[in-house]
C-alpha positions in Angstrom: -45.6 -18.5 -40.9 -48.4 -17.0 -42.8 -48.9 -17.6 -46.2 -51.2 -14.6 -46.6 -52.4 -12.0 -45.1 -55.0 -9.5 -45.5 -54.2 -6.0 -44.2 -57.4 -4.2 -42.6 -56.2 -0.6 -42.8 -54.2 2.2 -44.9 -51.7 4.8 -45.3 -48.7 3.9 -44.2 -49.3 1.8 -41.3 -50.5 -0.5 -44.1 -47.2 -0.3 -46.0 -45.4 -1.2 -43.3 -47.5 -4.2 -42.0 -46.4 -5.3 -45.7 -43.2 -4.4 -45.9 -42.6 -6.8 -42.9 -45.0 -9.3 -44.6 -42.6 -9.3 -47.7 -39.8 -9.6 -45.6 -41.2 -13.1 -44.8 -42.4 -14.4 -48.2 -45.8 -13.1 -47.0 -48.4 -12.5 -49.8 -50.2 -9.8 -48.6 -54.4 -8.4 -49.6 -55.3 -4.6 -49.4 -58.6 -3.6 -49.2 -59.4 0.1 -50.3 -62.4 2.6 -50.4 -63.3 4.7 -53.1 -60.9 7.5 -52.4 -57.5 5.5 -51.5 -58.9 3.6 -55.4 -55.0 4.7 -56.9 -52.9 5.2 -52.9 -50.0 3.6 -52.8 -50.9 1.1 -50.4 -53.2 -1.2 -52.6 -50.6 -0.8 -55.5 -48.1 -2.1 -52.8 -50.2 -5.2 -51.5 -50.0 -8.1 -54.2 -53.7 -8.1 -54.0 -55.9 -5.1 -54.1 -59.7 -5.3 -53.7 -62.5 -1.8 -53.7 -64.1 -2.9 -50.5 -67.0 1.0 -50.7 -67.0 4.2 -50.4 -64.8 7.0 -49.0 -67.0 6.9 -45.6 -64.9 4.5 -43.0 -68.4 2.9 -41.8 -69.3 2.5 -45.7 -65.4 0.4 -46.0 -62.6 0.1 -43.5 -64.8 -0.2 -40.8 -67.5 -2.9 -42.1 -66.1 -6.2 -40.5 -68.5 -8.3 -43.2 -66.5 -6.4 -46.2 -63.7 -6.7 -44.9 -63.9 -10.6 -43.6 -65.5 -11.2 -47.3 -61.9 -10.7 -49.2 -59.9 -12.4 -46.6 -62.0 -15.5 -46.8 -62.5 -15.3 -51.1 -58.7 -14.4 -51.5 -57.9 -17.2 -48.7 -56.0 -15.4 -46.5 -55.0 -17.0 -43.5 -54.6 -14.1 -41.0 -55.6 -10.1 -40.6 -53.1 -6.8 -39.9 -55.8 -4.6 -38.6 -52.4 -1.7 -38.0 -53.7 1.2 -35.5 -57.3 2.8 -35.3 -60.1 1.7 -37.3 -61.2 -1.9 -36.6 -57.2 -2.9 -34.4 -58.9 -2.0 -31.4 -62.1 -3.7 -32.1 -62.9 -7.1 -29.9 -66.4 -7.7 -31.9 -64.3 -8.2 -35.1 -61.5 -10.0 -33.2 -64.2 -12.8 -32.4 -65.8 -12.7 -36.4 -61.6 -13.7 -37.3 -61.4 -16.4 -34.7 -64.8 -17.4 -35.2 -64.2 -17.6 -39.1 -60.6 -19.2 -38.2 -59.2 -15.8 -39.9 -55.8 -15.3 -37.4 -56.3 -11.6 -36.1 -52.6 -10.8 -35.8 -53.5 -8.9 -32.3 -54.5 -10.2 -28.7 -57.5 -12.0 -28.2 -60.8 -10.4 -28.2 -61.1 -11.4 -24.7 -58.2 -9.2 -23.6 -59.1 -6.3 -26.1 -62.9 -5.8 -24.4 -61.0 -6.5 -20.6 -59.4 -2.9 -21.4 -62.1 -1.7 -24.5 -63.4 0.1 -21.4 -61.3 2.1 -18.9 -63.3 1.3 -16.0 -63.1 -1.6 -16.2 -59.0 -1.9 -17.0 -58.8 0.5 -14.3 -60.1 -2.3 -11.4 -58.3 -4.3 -13.1 -55.7 -3.0 -13.0 -56.4 -2.4 -9.3 -57.0 -5.8 -8.1 -53.0 -6.3 -9.9 -51.6 -4.6 -7.9 -50.9 -1.7 -10.3 -51.1 1.9 -9.5 -53.6 4.2 -10.7 -54.2 7.8 -10.6 -56.5 8.7 -7.4 -60.3 8.6 -8.7 -63.7 6.5 -8.7 -64.5 2.5 -10.2 -67.5 3.5 -11.1 -69.3 5.1 -14.0 -71.5 8.1 -13.2 -74.8 8.8 -14.1 -76.1 11.2 -10.4 -75.0 14.5 -11.6 -75.1 15.9 -8.1 -73.7 12.6 -6.2 -71.2 12.6 -9.4 -70.1 16.3 -8.6 -69.5 15.6 -4.5 -67.3 12.4 -5.9 -65.5 15.1 -7.2 -65.5 17.9 -5.1 -64.3 14.8 -2.2 -61.3 13.9 -4.9 -59.6 17.5 -5.4 -59.8 19.6 -8.2 -58.3 19.9 -10.4 -60.0 16.7 -11.8 -60.6 14.4 -15.5 -63.6 13.8 -16.9 -63.1 10.6 -19.4 -65.1 8.7 -21.5 -65.0 4.7 -20.2 -65.0 4.1 -23.9 -62.4 6.7 -24.9 -59.5 6.8 -26.7 -57.2 9.4 -29.3 -57.7 12.1 -26.9 -61.3 12.2 -27.9 -63.7 12.7 -24.4 -61.4 14.2 -22.3 -61.7 17.3 -20.2 -59.8 19.0 -17.1 -62.4 20.6 -14.9 -60.4 23.2 -12.6 -63.0 24.0 -10.3 -66.8 23.5 -9.1 -68.5 25.8 -11.2 -67.6 24.7 -14.1 -68.3 20.4 -13.9 -72.0 20.2 -14.3 -71.2 21.4 -17.6 -68.5 19.7 -18.5 -70.0 16.5 -17.3 -72.7 17.4 -19.7 -70.5 18.0 -22.6 -68.3 14.9 -22.7 -71.2 12.2 -21.7 -72.6 14.1 -25.4 -69.4 13.8 -26.5 -68.8 9.7 -25.6 -72.4 9.0 -26.8 -71.6 10.8 -30.3 -68.0 9.6 -30.7 -68.2 5.7 -29.5 -72.0 5.0 -28.6 -71.3 4.4 -24.9 -72.3 8.0 -22.9 -70.6 6.7 -19.9 -67.8 8.9 -18.1 -65.8 8.3 -15.0 -63.1 10.6 -12.7 -59.8 11.1 -11.8 -58.1 13.2 -9.8 -55.9 15.2 -12.6 -52.3 14.5 -12.5 -49.9 18.5 -13.0 -47.3 18.5 -14.6 -47.4 15.2 -16.1 -45.0 13.7 -18.6 -46.7 10.9 -20.6 -44.7 7.9 -20.9 -45.4 4.7 -22.7 -43.5 0.9 -22.5 -43.5 -1.7 -25.3 -44.7 -5.1 -24.6 -44.4 -7.7 -27.1 -45.9 -11.4 -25.2 -46.0 -14.9 -26.5 -48.7 -17.4 -26.2 -46.7 -19.3 -23.2 -46.8 -16.8 -21.0 -43.7 -15.0 -21.9 -43.9 -11.0 -22.0 -41.1 -8.0 -21.7 -41.2 -4.5 -22.2 -39.0 -3.4 -24.6 -37.9 0.2 -23.7 -39.8 2.6 -23.1 -40.4 6.0 -25.2 -41.5 9.7 -24.0 -44.7 11.1 -25.7 -45.2 14.3 -23.7 -46.1 16.5 -26.8 -49.7 16.6 -27.7 -51.9 18.7 -29.0 -55.6 17.9 -28.2 -54.4 15.0 -25.8 -53.4 13.6 -29.1 -49.4 13.2 -29.8 -47.2 14.6 -32.5 -43.6 14.1 -31.1 -42.3 11.2 -29.1 -38.7 9.9 -28.0 -37.5 6.7 -27.4 -36.0 6.7 -24.7 -37.5 8.8 -22.4 -34.7 11.2 -20.7 -36.6 11.3 -17.7 -36.2 7.5 -16.5 -33.6 6.7 -14.7 -32.2 2.7 -15.3 -33.7 1.6 -12.3 -37.1 3.5 -12.7 -37.4 2.1 -16.4 -36.8 -1.5 -14.6 -39.6 -0.6 -12.1 -41.4 0.9 -14.4 -41.3 -1.7 -17.3 -41.9 -4.6 -14.3 -45.1 -3.3 -13.5 -46.4 -2.6 -17.5 -45.3 -6.7 -17.5 -47.5 -6.7 -14.7 -50.4 -5.3 -16.3 -50.0 -7.7 -19.5 -50.0 -10.4 -17.4 -53.5 -10.0 -15.4 -55.4 -9.4 -18.8 -53.0 -12.7 -20.4 -52.6 -10.6 -23.0 -50.5 -11.8 -26.7 -49.4 -10.3 -29.1 -47.4 -6.4 -29.1 -48.9 -4.0 -27.0 -48.2 -0.5 -24.7 -48.5 0.6 -21.5 -49.4 3.8 -20.6 -48.4 5.4 -17.6 -48.5 8.9 -16.4 -45.1 10.2 -14.6 -45.0 13.2 -11.9 -42.8 14.5 -9.3 -41.4 10.7 -9.0 -44.2 8.7 -9.4 -46.2 7.0 -11.9 -49.5 6.1 -12.6 -51.6 3.4 -15.1 -53.2 5.1 -17.4 -54.4 2.7 -20.1 -53.1 -0.7 -22.3 -53.3 0.4 -26.4 -54.7 -3.4 -27.4 -52.4 -2.3 -31.4 -49.6 -1.6 -32.1 -48.2 1.8 -32.2 -48.0 5.3 -34.2 -44.7 5.6 -32.6 -43.4 1.9 -32.5 -40.3 2.4 -34.8 -38.5 4.5 -32.8 -38.3 2.1 -30.3 -37.3 -1.0 -33.5 -34.4 2.0 -34.6 -32.7 2.1 -30.8 -33.2 -1.6 -29.7 -33.2 -3.4 -33.5 -36.1 -5.4 -33.0 -38.9 -5.4 -35.8 -42.2 -5.3 -33.5 -44.2 -5.8 -36.6 -42.9 -8.9 -38.0 -42.8 -10.5 -34.2 -46.9 -9.7 -34.1 -46.7 -12.3 -37.3 -44.4 -14.6 -35.8 -46.3 -14.5 -32.2 -50.0 -14.4 -34.2 -48.0 -18.1 -35.7 -48.1 -19.5 -32.8 -44.2 -18.8 -32.1 -42.3 -18.0 -28.6 -40.9 -14.6 -28.2 -36.9 -15.3 -29.3 -35.3 -13.0 -26.5 -35.7 -13.1 -22.7 -35.9 -9.6 -20.8 -32.0 -9.3 -19.8 -31.2 -10.1 -24.1 -32.9 -6.6 -24.6 -30.5 -3.6 -24.9 -30.8 -0.3 -26.7 -28.4 1.7 -28.5 -28.8 5.2 -29.0 -31.6 8.6 -29.3 -34.8 8.1 -31.6 -37.2 10.7 -31.7 -40.6 10.9 -34.0 -42.2 13.7 -35.4 -45.5 13.4 -37.0 -45.8 15.3 -40.2 -49.4 16.2 -40.9 -51.5 17.8 -43.0 -52.7 20.3 -40.9 -52.1 23.9 -40.3 -50.5 24.9 -35.9 -51.1 28.2 -37.0 -55.2 27.5 -37.2 -55.4 25.3 -34.2 -54.0 22.6 -36.1 -56.7 22.6 -38.4 -56.6 19.6 -40.9 -55.5 20.9 -44.3 -56.3 18.3 -46.8 -56.2 18.6 -50.8 -53.7 17.3 -53.3 -49.3 17.1 -52.9 -47.9 19.1 -56.0 -44.1 18.7 -54.6 -42.6 16.0 -52.2 -39.3 15.5 -51.1 -38.7 13.3 -48.3 -35.9 14.0 -46.5 -32.9 11.4 -46.3 -29.2 10.6 -45.0 -27.7 9.2 -41.9 -29.9 8.3 -38.9 -33.4 9.1 -40.8 -36.3 6.5 -41.8 -39.9 8.1 -42.7 -42.6 5.5 -43.1 -45.0 6.7 -45.2 -48.0 6.2 -47.6 -47.8 9.6 -49.5 -46.5 10.7 -52.7 -45.9 13.9 -55.5 -49.9 13.7 -57.3 -51.3 12.1 -54.0 -54.6 14.1 -52.8 -54.7 14.0 -49.1 -58.8 13.4 -48.3 -60.6 15.0 -46.2 -62.3 11.1 -45.1 -59.0 10.1 -42.6 -56.4 11.2 -40.4 -54.5 14.0 -42.0 -50.8 12.2 -40.9 -48.4 12.4 -44.2 -45.7 10.5 -42.8 -43.6 9.2 -39.6 -40.1 11.0 -39.9 -38.2 9.1 -37.3 -34.1 10.3 -36.5 -31.3 7.9 -33.9 -28.2 9.6 -32.7 -25.8 8.3 -30.5 -27.0 10.1 -27.7 -30.5 12.8 -28.3 -28.4 15.7 -29.3 -27.5 13.9 -32.6 -31.2 12.6 -33.1 -32.1 16.5 -31.9 -29.6 17.4 -34.6 -30.5 15.2 -37.2 -34.2 16.2 -37.3 -33.8 19.3 -37.7 -31.3 19.4 -41.1 -34.4 16.3 -42.0 -37.3 18.5 -41.6 -34.9 21.5 -43.2 -34.5 18.7 -46.1 -39.0 17.5 -45.5 -40.1 19.6 -48.6 -44.3 19.3 -49.1 -45.6 22.0 -50.9 -50.3 21.8 -52.2 -50.8 22.1 -48.8 -50.3 23.2 -45.4 -48.5 21.3 -42.8 -47.5 21.4 -39.3 -43.1 21.4 -40.2 -42.8 24.5 -38.9 -44.4 23.4 -36.0 -41.7 20.7 -35.4 -39.2 23.2 -36.4 -40.3 25.5 -33.7 -40.4 22.8 -30.8 -37.0 21.1 -32.1 -35.1 24.6 -31.8 -36.9 25.8 -28.3 -34.7 25.3 -24.7 -37.5 23.6 -23.4 -37.6 21.3 -25.2 -33.4 20.7 -25.5 -33.4 20.5 -21.6 -35.9 17.9 -21.7 -38.4 20.1 -19.8 -41.6 17.9 -21.1 -45.1 17.6 -19.4 -48.2 17.1 -21.6 -48.6 21.2 -21.5 -45.5 21.9 -23.7 -47.2 23.8 -26.6 -48.5 26.4 -24.3 -46.2 26.8 -21.6 -43.9 27.3 -24.2 -45.6 29.5 -26.7 -44.9 27.1 -29.0 -47.2 28.6 -31.6 -45.2 32.4 -30.6 -42.4 30.1 -32.1 -44.1 28.7 -35.3 -44.9 32.3 -36.1 -41.6 32.9 -35.8 -40.2 30.6 -38.2 -42.9 31.1 -40.9 -42.3 34.2 -40.7 -38.4 33.6 -41.6 -39.0 31.2 -44.9 -40.7 33.8 -45.5 -38.0 36.3 -45.2 -35.3 34.5 -46.3 -37.0 32.7 -49.1 -33.8 30.3 -49.4 -36.6 26.5 -48.5 -35.5 23.8 -50.4 -39.2 24.3 -51.8 -38.6 27.2 -53.2 -35.4 26.4 -54.4 -37.5 23.8 -56.4 -39.5 25.9 -57.2 -37.6 27.7 -59.0 -35.6 24.8 -60.4 -38.8 23.7 -61.9 -39.8 27.8 -63.6 -36.6 27.2 -64.7 -37.0 23.5 -66.7 -40.9 24.9 -67.5 -39.4 27.8 -69.4 -36.2 26.4 -71.5 -39.2 23.3 -72.1 -41.3 26.5 -73.7 -38.7 28.4 -75.8 -37.3 25.0 -76.8 -41.2 24.1 -78.3 -41.4 26.9 -79.9 -37.6 26.7 -81.7 -39.5 23.4 -82.8 -42.5 25.1 -83.8 -41.5 28.3 -85.2 -38.9 25.5 -87.8 -41.6 23.5 -88.7 -43.8 26.4 -89.7 -40.4 27.6 -91.7 -40.1 24.6 -93.5 -43.8 24.3 -94.3 
């Protein structure tokens, strides 16, 4: 096992990786930007080093600074978390060259999946089903328009190097195509330094289903259940659940074995996720996320497998301790991503200081967070406050527990998307598991969010208001006592 691991990330995922290390007796090193000098993860680590100003490009994305700290502290491994350098093959290669273990797949595997065009072609060769489309980069606009027409509208234009929902656009008609193509090429060039795009047939009424995989260095690869990730805004997930209510045991086996086939096609090692689109009984390969997913928590809750620990064991050269037939699941789990954002303002970020904070608890509840009362959510990074997870014996109990946990959760000082989650979980479409990636629009969820906000404002009995009242009473009592003591001292004098 490792002796010391540097966590090249921040926030809740940094703490998640550190917790796994601490349970295994592994020392941890944090790196932090100026904006994160008082962050919880920097205090939680055994050692912490400042690596630059707030912008990611000058701190968390600066490979040389991160590696310098790893070498200086004697770290024998680097855990990249998700985002930042986690899917950067150059960084993985630099780690390999420096003799430091990158806790993730090899740089070669990341390269193979880094380009969506290359990934698509690799999967076709491996016999993995892909969405109908073209398998080459787009350069000639007129030719691209003709290809799109042949595929049949609607189509989706994607940045080859894209990720996180950035660089994607659905085009419904030919007269929209050229302007959309130019727009996505521009976004791709700006966001990823690569203007390459490609075209696929747009799958209607799609569900986003992903399979967790684990693969060791000895060719042993397993799938660890699936997750339903269909509730999204701007192609970014907000609510996930495991297992998926759409997947039968027979389909799970078929899709899971396909996910393993996809992983083996690129010689994959460590934890990863194979993502699929599922529609009307058919499934299609979407991409491989070469890292630990944000939503790995719910897979852990239903299987009992600690995925972060498995990453460390695999990276150290250990064999998987189980076979496919050993993996079972129990119950149901749901994750709500609690973000500092305003769902009534197109989910605009809401950075600022958390004045009051009370996380949910009780039976079946897990909260992965990197914030605390008094913490300032920076405008420089993702607005996630926490991952709120609920487990139940079945889906109905998981929903009931999540609704209860959302009622308990108090965040004052910044606008959050908690009302959004409340609106989704009480909707009939969600209860009936009628899910697609268009769930928010199809079910007028934003209108329901408005109702939630109005109801809570009218009642004025949320836990936040109760806490406010208590604090006001304490403050008033404290002031009264101080005034009495002051008056008594004057009389004594």
